C-alpha positions in Angstrom: 162.7 211.2 131.3 164.4 208.2 129.0 165.6 205.8 131.2 169.4 204.5 130.9 169.2 200.7 129.3 171.7 198.4 128.2 169.6 197.5 125.6 169.8 198.6 121.8 167.0 201.5 121.9 165.4 200.7 118.5 162.3 203.0 118.4 164.8 206.0 119.3 167.5 204.5 115.9 164.1 204.5 114.1 162.9 207.5 114.9 166.6 208.7 113.9 166.8 207.5 110.8 163.3 208.7 109.7 164.0 212.4 110.6 167.4 212.1 109.0 166.3 210.6 105.9 164.9 214.0 104.1 169.0 215.4 104.2 170.4 212.2 103.2 168.0 211.8 99.8 169.0 215.9 99.2 170.8 215.5 95.9 168.0 213.3 94.4 165.3 215.3 96.1 167.0 218.9 94.5 167.7 217.2 91.3 164.0 215.9 90.9 162.6 219.2 91.5 164.9 220.8 88.8 163.9 218.2 86.2 160.2 217.7 87.2 158.6 221.1 88.1 159.1 224.5 86.2 162.3 225.6 88.7 165.7 226.6 87.8 168.7 224.9 89.3 168.6 227.9 91.7 165.4 227.3 92.9 164.9 224.0 93.5 168.3 224.5 95.8 166.2 226.8 97.7 162.8 224.6 98.2 166.0 222.2 99.7 167.0 224.4 101.9 163.3 225.7 102.8 162.9 222.2 103.9 165.9 221.9 105.7 165.4 225.3 107.5 161.7 224.1 108.6 163.8 221.0 110.2 165.8 223.2 112.0 163.4 225.2 113.2 161.3 222.3 114.7 164.9 221.5 116.7 165.3 224.9 118.1 161.4 225.5 119.0 161.4 222.0 120.9 164.4 221.6 122.1 163.5 222.2 125.7 160.2 221.0 125.4 160.6 217.1 124.5 160.0 216.3 128.7 157.1 218.6 129.2 155.1 217.4 126.0 156.5 213.8 126.1 158.6 211.8 124.1 155.6 209.5 122.8 152.9 212.7 122.0 155.8 214.5 120.1 156.9 211.5 118.4 153.8 211.4 117.1 153.2 215.0 115.9 156.2 215.0 114.1 156.1 211.5 111.9 152.1 212.7 110.9 153.5 216.1 110.0 156.3 214.0 107.6 153.6 211.8 105.9 150.9 214.6 105.3 153.8 217.4 104.1 155.9 215.1 102.5 153.2 212.8 100.8 151.2 215.7 99.6 154.4 217.3 97.7 154.8 214.0 96.3 151.0 214.1 94.8 150.9 217.3 93.4 152.7 219.2 90.4 151.5 222.9 91.9 154.8 224.4 92.6 153.2 226.5 95.8 151.7 223.3 97.4 155.4 221.3 97.0 156.5 224.1 98.7 154.0 224.3 101.1 154.7 220.5 101.5 158.2 220.6 101.8 158.6 223.0 104.8 155.7 221.2 106.8 157.4 217.9 106.1 160.7 219.2 107.2 159.4 220.6 110.3 158.1 216.9 111.0 161.2 215.3 110.2 162.8 217.8 112.4 160.4 216.7 115.3 161.3 213.4 115.0 164.9 214.0 114.8 164.6 216.1 118.3 162.9 213.2 120.0 165.5 211.2 118.9 168.7 213.4 119.9 166.9 213.9 123.2 166.0 210.3 123.8 170.2 209.2 122.4 171.7 211.7 124.9 170.4 209.7 127.9 171.7 206.2 126.9 174.8 204.7 128.8 176.1 205.0 125.4 175.1 207.9 123.1 177.7 207.5 120.6 176.7 203.3 120.3 173.2 204.7 119.3 174.0 207.7 117.2 176.0 204.9 115.4 173.2 202.4 115.0 170.9 205.6 113.6 173.4 206.7 110.9 173.8 203.1 109.9 170.2 202.9 109.5 169.4 206.0 107.3 172.7 205.3 105.7 171.3 201.7 104.6 168.1 202.9 103.7 169.3 206.0 101.8 171.4 204.0 99.5 168.6 201.3 98.6 166.4 204.7 97.8 169.1 205.8 95.6 169.3 202.3 94.0 165.6 202.2 93.4 164.2 205.5 92.4 166.0 205.8 89.1 164.0 203.0 88.0 160.7 204.1 88.8 160.1 206.7 86.5 160.6 210.6 85.7 158.7 212.8 88.1 159.9 214.8 91.4 157.5 212.3 94.1 159.4 209.3 94.1 162.0 210.4 96.5 159.5 212.6 98.6 157.1 209.7 98.6 159.8 207.5 100.4 160.5 209.5 103.5 156.3 209.7 104.1 156.4 206.0 103.7 159.3 205.8 106.0 157.8 208.0 108.4 154.7 205.6 108.1 156.7 202.5 108.9 158.2 204.2 112.0 154.6 205.4 113.6 154.3 201.7 115.4 157.5 202.0 117.1 156.5 205.5 118.9 154.6 203.2 121.3 157.2 201.9 123.3 158.4 205.6 124.0 157.6 207.1 127.2 155.1 209.5 128.0 155.0 212.9 129.9 155.5 213.0 133.3 155.5 215.8 136.4 158.8 215.4 137.7 160.4 215.6 134.5 158.4 218.8 133.7 159.9 220.5 137.4 163.4 219.3 136.5 163.5 220.6 133.0 162.2 224.3 134.4 165.2 224.7 137.4 167.9 223.4 135.4 170.2 225.3 132.9 172.4 224.2 130.5 175.7 223.0 131.7 178.8 223.8 129.4 177.6 226.9 127.8 180.7 228.0 126.0 181.8 224.2 124.4 178.0 223.9 123.4 178.0 227.4 121.7 181.5 226.6 120.0 180.4 223.4 118.7 176.9 224.5 117.4 178.3 227.6 115.7 181.2 225.4 114.1 179.2 222.4 113.2 176.7 225.1 111.7 179.6 226.0 109.1 180.5 222.2 109.0 177.0 221.5 107.8 176.8 223.9 105.1 180.1 223.1 103.6 179.1 219.6 103.5 175.8 219.7 102.3 176.5 223.0 99.8 178.5 219.8 97.9 176.1 217.1 98.8 173.0 219.6 97.0 175.1 219.8 93.9 176.5 216.2 93.6 173.7 215.0 91.2 174.6 217.6 89.0 178.1 217.8 89.0 177.9 214.0 88.5 175.4 214.3 85.4 176.2 217.9 84.0 180.5 218.0 84.8 180.9 214.5 84.6 178.8 213.5 82.0 177.0 210.6 83.7 173.4 209.3 83.1 171.1 209.5 86.5 171.3 205.6 87.0 175.1 205.8 86.9 175.4 208.6 89.5 172.6 207.0 91.5 174.7 203.9 91.6 177.5 205.9 92.7 175.7 207.5 95.7 174.5 203.8 96.5 177.8 202.6 96.8 179.3 205.7 98.6 176.5 205.3 101.2 177.3 201.8 101.3 181.0 202.1 102.3 179.6 205.2 104.5 178.2 202.0 106.5 181.4 200.5 106.8 182.8 203.4 108.1 180.2 203.5 110.7 180.2 200.3 111.3 184.1 201.1 112.1 183.5 204.0 114.3 181.5 201.9 116.4 183.4 199.4 117.0 186.6 202.0 117.7 184.7 203.7 119.9 186.4 205.9 122.6 189.8 204.5 122.0 191.2 207.4 120.4 188.8 209.7 122.2 187.2 212.4 119.9 189.6 214.7 119.0 191.5 212.9 116.5 188.5 211.4 114.7 186.7 215.3 114.4 190.1 216.9 113.3 191.6 214.5 111.0 188.4 213.5 109.6 187.1 216.9 109.0 190.8 217.6 107.0 190.4 214.6 104.7 186.6 215.3 104.1 188.0 218.9 102.4 190.3 216.9 100.6 187.3 214.9 99.2 185.4 217.7 98.4 188.1 219.5 96.3 189.0 216.1 94.2 184.8 215.1 94.0 184.2 219.1 93.0 186.6 218.6 90.1 185.6 215.6 88.9 185.1 215.5 85.1 184.6 211.8 84.9 183.3 208.8 86.3 186.4 207.6 88.0 187.1 210.4 89.8 183.8 211.4 90.8 183.0 207.7 92.4 186.6 208.4 94.3 185.9 211.3 95.7 182.4 210.9 96.6 183.0 207.4 98.2 185.5 208.6 99.9 183.6 211.4 101.2 180.7 209.5 102.2 183.0 206.8 104.2 184.6 209.4 106.2 181.3 211.6 106.8 179.2 209.7 108.9 182.1 208.7 111.0 183.3 212.3 112.1 179.3 213.0 112.4 178.6 210.2 114.6 181.9 211.7 117.0 180.2 215.0 116.8 176.8 214.0 118.0 178.1 211.9 120.8 180.6 215.0 122.0 177.0 217.0 122.1 175.3 214.6 124.1 177.9 214.2 126.7 177.7 217.5 127.2 174.0 217.4 128.8 172.4 214.1 129.8 168.8 215.3 129.2 169.9 215.8 125.5 169.2 219.7 125.4 172.6 220.3 123.8 172.6 217.4 121.7 169.4 218.8 119.9 170.6 222.4 119.6 173.8 221.6 118.3 172.0 219.1 116.1 169.3 222.2 115.1 172.4 223.9 114.3 173.7 221.6 112.0 170.3 221.4 110.6 170.3 225.0 109.6 173.6 224.6 108.4 172.3 221.9 105.9 169.2 223.9 105.1 171.8 226.6 103.7 173.5 224.1 101.6 172.0 223.4 98.7 171.1 227.5 98.3 175.0 228.1 98.7 175.9 225.4 96.6 173.6 226.6 93.9 174.9 230.1 93.7 178.5 229.3 94.2 178.6 226.7 91.4 176.4 229.1 89.4 179.0 232.3 89.8 182.4 230.3 90.7 181.8 226.6 89.0 181.8 223.4 90.6 185.6 223.4 91.2 186.1 226.7 92.6 183.2 225.9 95.0 184.7 223.0 96.3 188.4 224.9 96.9 186.1 227.7 99.0 184.5 225.0 101.0 187.5 223.2 101.6 189.2 226.2 103.0 186.4 226.7 105.0 186.1 223.5 106.7 190.4 223.3 107.4 189.3 227.1 109.2 187.0 225.3 111.8 188.9 222.4 112.6 190.8 223.9 114.8 187.5 225.3 117.4 186.1 221.9 117.0 189.0 219.8 117.9 189.3 222.6 120.7 185.9 221.6 122.2 186.6 217.9 121.9 190.0 218.3 123.6 188.6 220.2 126.4 185.0 218.2 127.4 186.3 214.7 126.1 189.1 214.2 128.1 192.7 214.8 127.7 196.2 213.8 129.3 196.7 215.3 132.8 200.4 217.5 133.0 202.3 216.2 136.3 201.3 219.4 137.9 197.2 218.1 137.8 197.9 214.3 138.6 198.4 214.6 142.3 195.7 217.2 142.5 193.2 215.9 140.9 193.3 212.2 141.8 196.8 210.6 141.0 197.7 208.4 138.1 194.2 206.4 137.8 192.2 210.0 137.1 195.0 210.4 133.9 194.7 207.3 132.4 191.1 207.3 132.8 191.0 210.5 131.2 192.8 209.5 128.1 191.8 206.5 127.1 188.3 206.7 127.5 187.5 210.2 126.4 185.9 210.6 129.8 186.4 214.5 131.1 188.4 214.7 134.4 186.8 215.0 137.5 187.1 218.2 139.5 187.5 217.7 143.1 185.1 219.0 145.2 186.8 220.4 149.0 184.4 219.7 151.5 185.0 221.7 155.4 184.5 219.5 158.2 183.9 220.8 161.2 186.5 218.4 163.6 188.6 219.5 166.3 191.8 220.9 165.7 194.8 218.0 166.1 196.5 217.5 169.5 199.8 219.5 169.9 202.8 217.2 169.6 203.6 217.0 173.2 200.0 214.6 173.6 202.0 212.1 171.0 203.2 209.0 172.5 204.5 205.7 171.7 202.0 203.1 170.9 202.0 199.9 172.6 200.3 197.6 176.1 201.5 199.9 178.5 199.4 202.5 177.0 196.5 200.3 176.5 196.7 198.9 180.2 197.2 202.4 181.6 193.2 203.8 179.3 191.4 200.6 180.9 192.4 200.5 184.1 194.2 203.8 185.1 
């Protein structure tokens, strides 16, 4: 369905940006819902969770239907829902209408992300395409964080920004492929490969995203209420943090698979846990900025490797969509979980709980990366699996070991030892002249 190409897949990158912008703007969206509408902090977090839960539902429902419906058609449906949902929520102050618009818009974001993930998985270098998508969404979100505080109070500005982004991406959908009959047949007859690894990765990424967005959903309140900063200052910190995230994503793209996937995922998640503790315990600008900037630098790096790992499990992108949807499910529960934990235990205790959870899930995530992302071959397997070149490739490029398939040959048995003789001109002369 999606042809592999060597050029940059800008329509997919733009679609990825439109789909991922809502989670990136979560702190300001939840904070402004709390401040601009008759909602408590927990209720505002629940609205953010409903938005992201709807986005996750779209991924689960559409993971196997992208090729059947057609990427172009499905992308346009998703963008239309995003414009309609977020736009209507931005223009009204009626709480039920805002909630309904957020849910509809979330489903549109999830649909756009599903199409983008399926297409990126079919690229020759899915990690590079994922990195470009994260680069674009980080830059756009940073610009929004710098701009929104100067546009006045109210809940509509971040929602309107998401709607306008979806509208701007619409023209690029004309370059996406349409549905084909052969793709329809192929999808129905092929099962999911790497089921165990995919399920483990989906489950751990759900928890990983839950921890990340539990803090991200209340980061604005930590800065304003606990560190006593203004909204303008907090927005500037977020913009700088997302800007350093751009540097991190560029570095991850340049590094590529030189370290494999296990090291960036495992070590990066452990470092993120420390950043969450620091940010959640901040009582001044210095500590808050340090924690947020370090965290947002590492987060897209690790996420780009996880998305690349998911894409490598299935070239048709189904695991990429399902793992991304599991991540969205964790993201959806994040704002509510963060609001409840911070309300009952306080921000520092919340940060400690989330950090412990991240350290625990680091083990299975790293295990999946080691198992499916290439590993050193032990001496006993070098001869069985192709010798030294196979070991070098598996360990240096992150490619998985390729098993050898034994093919039976219908050939006669070798002649007995007595039939052998020395080679030379005498035997050739006998054969030709005898």
